[in-house]
N, C-alpha and C positions, 0 to 999 in steps of 0.2 A: 368847416368839418374837421376834425382834430383824430389824431390818432392814439392821443392821452387814453390811459385809462382811468375810470372816475377816480380813483384816490389820487394818483399823480395829478388830474385835472384840480383837484380838490386841493392841493398843493401848491398848486399855479395860482389858483384863485386867491390866498390868502397873503401872497408875497407882493413885496412893495418894487418898484423900479427899481432900482439896486436891492440887491437881496442877497443872503446867503445860505446855501440851500445844503444842509448836513444830514445827506440821506445816507440811508444806508448800501449796499453794493447792492448792484442787482433791482435798486429800484426805478433805473429809464432816469437816471440826473440829466445826461444827455440831452435826452428829447425834450425831456422838461423845458429844459435852459433854453433850446431851441423856439421853442412855445415861449418862453418869457421875452426874448428875444423878438419876435416876431408878433407880443400883444403887444410891446413897450416903444415898435419902432415907427421911428421919424422920418426915413429917409437913409440916415447915417447906415453906413457898410459894418460888418460885425467880424470881430478879431477874435478868435480863441487864441487863450496861451493854455499851451498843454508841453507836459511831459514828451521830450526828444522822441519816449520810445512810444507811443503814440500817435506821435506824425509821421515816424516812418510806416507806422501799419495802418496807416489812414484813417483810422477809424474815424474822427469825426467825420469830413469829406461822405464817407458810406454812409454815415447818419443825417445828415444834411440831404444826400441825394434822397433817400428814404422819404423824407419829409417833403422836399421841392415835389416828386413824384404825386405823393398824396395830395398835397393842396394845388398844384398845379402851377408852381411858382419858381424865381428862382432869384435866391439868395445869394447878395453879395459878401463874399466872406474872403478873410485874410488866415492864415494861421504862422503861429511863431513859436519855437519854441523856447520853454521857463528858460533856456542857457543862455537863450539870446537877448533875453529880456533888457536886461541894463544897457546895451547896446543899442539896439531900435526901438524903445518906448517911443521916441520922440516921434517917429515916422506916423503915427497913429491915431493923433490928438481926435478929440471929435469919432470915433468910434465907439459902438457899443462893445463892451470886452465882454466876454468870456473865462475867466482863472476856473481852468480843470486841475483838481488835485490842490487845491488853495494853500494848503497844511506846507507846499513848495513854496511860498514867498510869505509864510507864516510871521518869521524872523525880520523885528523894523531896521536893525542892525547891517543887516548881510545886501549884496548890492542888489542882487534880483527882491530884495524884498522893496527897499528905497523905489526900485525902478516901478515893482507894484501900483505903491502906494503915490508915484505921483501919477503914473498913467488913470490911476483910480479917479482922479481929480480933474483931468481933464480929458476924460473920457462922458458920451452924450449919458450913461446910466451903466452900470456893472453888476458881474453876477458872479461868486464865490460857491465854488461847487467841493466839497469832501467828504467824505465818510467818516472824517475823525478831528472835528475843527478844533479839540482843543484835551490836552493831559491835565495844563494848567492854567488859572490865569494869564501866565507871561507868554502861555503861546496865543492870545487872543491877541497880544497889543497893538499887531499890525492892523487888524481889523476894524477895531477901535478908530485906528485912526482914518483907515480908511471913509469909516462912516462919519468923521467930523467930530468924535467924542471928545477927545485928545488933542492936543496939537504935540504933543510925541511921547516917547517915550518916558523922559526925565519929568513931566506929568501926571505920567499915568500912576509910576513907582509914589511920587508924591503923596499922590492921594489914597494910593493903596497897597501898596507893598509894606510888608514888620520884616525891615530888613536885620541879617544873623551873621557872624563871622563865618566864612569859611576859608579854611586855611591853607593856600596854595605852596608848599616847603614853609620860607620863611616868611610870605608873604601873606597878608591879610585883606580879602574881602568882602565886598558886602554882598550878599543874596538873599533872595526874599523867602523866608520862610513860613510866613503864610501872610494873608489877605486881608485887608480892613474893608468895609462897606460893600460885602458881597451880594447884600441884596439890591444893592444899585446897580453893582457890573451885571447882574443876573436881567434885570429889569432892562438894562441898553441893550445887553445885549440878544436880548427876546424879542426886541423893537426889529431888527433887523436880520433875526435867522429865524431857521425854521430846523427843528432836527425831528427825526423818524427813522425808526429803526424797520428793519426789511419786512419785518414781520408788520406793520401798517399796510403793507399794497398787497393786500391778501387777494385780489381781483389779478394779481397777475403769473405768469403760467409757474407753477413750482418749479418746474426745470426749464434752463435756458443754455442753450448750445452758443458759444462766439468762436468763431474760426478766425484765429489772429496770424496773420501770413506776417512772412518777415521775405526780402532777399537773400537769393543766395549769396553763399560765402566767398571770399577769395579762396580760399584753402580746398571748400569742396569744386569753384571751377579749373585750379590746380589739379586735384585728384581725377576730377573726369576726363582732364586735357590729357595729359600726362600721365598718369596711373601712380605718381612719385608726389612726395609733399615732403619739405623740411621743418623737420621739428629741434627747436637745440640743437642746431648743429648736426642733425644725423638726418639720413636720406632717407624717408622712409619708402616701402615699395609695394605696389598695390598689384601682386602680379598672377595672383589666382581672385576665381570668382567670390568667395566668402567673405576673403582680406579686403578688395573691392565696394561689395554691398557693407559690409560694415563699416569703413571708412565714407561709404558716404552716405551714409546713416547721419553717422555719429558729427558729420565737419558739416551737415549743411547750413547750420548756424547757428555754434553756442554762444558768442559773444550777444546775439540781440534776444536769445532768449531768457539767457539769467539776467537778463537787463531787464528786459520784462517784468520777471519776476520778482525782480527787488522792488520796482514801479507797486504793482500790486498789494505784496506783502506790508514793505513799506507803509501804504495805505489804508488798512484795517488792521483790524484788530481779532476780526471775526476767522473762524479757523478754516486752513487749507489746507488738500488731498494732493499731494505732487506723485505723479506715479512717472517714473525715470527707465531708463534703458539700459547704462552703463554705468560701471564704477567710480571712473572720473566725472560723469556730471555727478552724480552720489557725493562725493568729493568736494567739488565746486559751490554746492547748493548746501554743504553742511557751514563749507567757510561762509557764505551768506547769510544764513540763517542765523549763525552767531553772531555775525557784526551789527541785525539788526534786533538781538537779544528775545527774538520769537523760543517757544518752548516746541522743541520736536521730540516728533517720534517716529519711531523708522521699523519699518516690514521690510527686509531681504535675506539672504540664505543663510544670512551670521548672527542676526538679527530682527527680535519680535519683542518691542516697547511701543503698548499704545495705553492710553487711560484709563484707567481703571472706570468702571461701568459706575461709581461714587464720585469720580473727577468730571464728569460725562456735563451735567447739567450745566454748570456753571463755568466751564471751562474756554478758556477765549485766549487768543494770539500765540495759537499754535501753528505750528506744521507738522502735517505727517508726509512721510518722505518713504512712498512702498515702488519695489522693483517689480515689473508684470507678473515676471513667474511666480510670487511669495506673496505678495500682494493682492491680487488682482479675486482669487477668490477664496471665498467659506471664511470672512471676516467680516463682520460691521462695523462703519463707519458715518453714521450719521452724523458724527456731530461734527464732521464737515460739509460747509455750505458751497465753498470754494473748490473746484478740481481744478487740476492742471495735465491735460497732455503733456509731460514736455517732450519725449519723445516717441511716434508712435511703432507701436507695436504690430510686426509681421502675423499676428496669431487675430483674426476673425474673434474665437469663444477667450482669448485672452480680453480683448477688449471690451466686447459688450459685458464681460463679467467684472471689468475694471473700472465700464459705466454704472453697474447696479451696487458697487459697496457704497457711496452717501446717499443713491438715489435708489429709494426703499421701500415697501411699501409701509407705511404707519411716520415717515417720515413729516416731518412738521416746517421743514425749514426750506424756503429757497432755495432751488441750487443750481448757482451757474458755474457752467463746466468751462472750460476753455480748451480750444484746442488750438494747439502750435504747430503752423505747416507755414513749413517752407517754398516760396514759389519755386518753377521752375525746379525742381529736382525731385531723386525720389521720394521725397516724403508727400507730395503730389499721386504720385503711381501707387504707394500704399492704403493711403485713404478714399482712394479712388475704388480700391480692394474692397474693404471694410465696407464702406459704402454698400457695395456689391453682396455683404454677406461673404466674402472670401479670403479665405489668411493671401499673403501677397507672398508668391513662392518665387520660387529659383526661375524656372519658367515665365513670369512675369517679368523678372526682372532682364531675362536678355534679352527679353519684347522690347521692353522700356528702353534699356542703353543698345537695342538693334545689336546686340552680339552674336 
């Protein structure tokens, strides 16, 4: 029995025991890799190396639970944050290893890159998962080392790099300006990897909703308990219901939401749409997107900047940020195929309108909707109301907090 779709199964069927899956977002890389492990399993446990954001939200544990229930089996596995890889890789010799978001370990001279290489050599087999395998051949060096084609970066450069001068102040360093024997590189790379865009997986649902859950923040719990919060040496008092409602919604967990958004955006060049509520959220998102060098479009009370119809067919690597009240209705955003509900809206109408900006009749793109939800907070109650096709009202707020 398998819960894979036929196109997912076909990708799995063509893979070697150690392999790199370069698949588009929402293609089911997680499930494919779990079944890959089960296919090549020889009694060894599984290790999943993943971004800390995913470890916090428990996404891999949830997917493994789905497979265990479907197959009637128990999978022995451990999880490790990529940030701890350099310190702990030696504890997992003999494991079958899945490296999620493999672009995070692509640099062979970094601590995590070196640790990943060491771990791949002492694993039973390993799988690399990414939606963005490489922008240049330099990005693939650690993958080539892991699959045994070269001994080190020096050998790779000697055989393939065409070096030129790069000036750093008064210093001159050698940097690759082009690559030779590229047909050989392509042949080798294709021998251990497969690349499929999201559009290949035609039998997957056109729209997929993923609830990404976080733990409540220290700030949230302080406000809930004391109705005050110290920010930048200033004591903020939430002594009215509107102030309290707004504070609890904003401070549910801004840190982890921003961190998870960075992981998503950094791991794809697909177009993303983010619905937010607060100006402070907008400001932090803009800082993040500038750091990631994303093309930004924006819709709010002060700005209305969207790509032209001529730009949209070839548009990539963009993020459109919309405030609910301004961007949830009367605009078409089908060029985005990832949608993030950063902070929930109280309005059921705004929620359904926002849902329909990218998910529209005639849209040929598969759309993944990420709903950020902080457990055991007011956000849980808000999404409960929206699920029941209701606004989240002051009455529901008072009932939730037993005021």
